[in-house]
N, C-alpha and C positions, 0 to 999 in steps of 0.2 A: 858132568861137564855139559854145557849148553852149546848147541850148533844153530847159527843163524843162517836159513837158507834163504838166498836170493835167485829168483829165477826172472831173466830177461831176455829181449829178443835183440839180436845184433842187426845191423843196418841190411844185411843180406838176407834176413828173415829166419836165420837159424835161432833156435832156443839155447840158451847156455843156463847152466845151474852153478851157483858159486856157493860152497861150503865155508862159513867163517867160524872158526873155533878160537880165534884168540880173543880173550876177554876184553882186552882192551879195544879192540876193533869193534866188537859186539856193542860195548858202551857207547862209543862214538856213533855208531849207525843208529841205537835208540833213540838219540837225540833228534834224529830225523821227523821221528813220529810224533803226532799230537796226542793229546790226553786220551781221546777216545780209540785211536788206533793203538796206542801203548797198552791199553787194558786189554784190547783183543789179541794182540801179538802176545801178551804174558799169558793169556789163557789157551794159547796154542793154536789159535786160528790164523788163517792166511789173511794177510793185510795187502792190499794194493796200493802202491803209491806211484801215481802217473802211469808208466808201462811197466814197472818192476812189481813183482810178488814177492812178499817176504813171509818167512814163516820161523818162529823159534821153537826149536825142538830141544826138551830137557831130557838130558841122559844120566 
């Protein structure tokens, strides 16, 4: 089962981490990435979009 990790900062400066394990949500979020970033994230690398950092973990 794949897990999409999203790391982001709140307005207060605190860092939050979200674990997304629902396949439908993962598929929707994958549409945010361009082709180059999609290849990176599928290879397990971290990808930064604006202020959010994403990583796909295969399990």
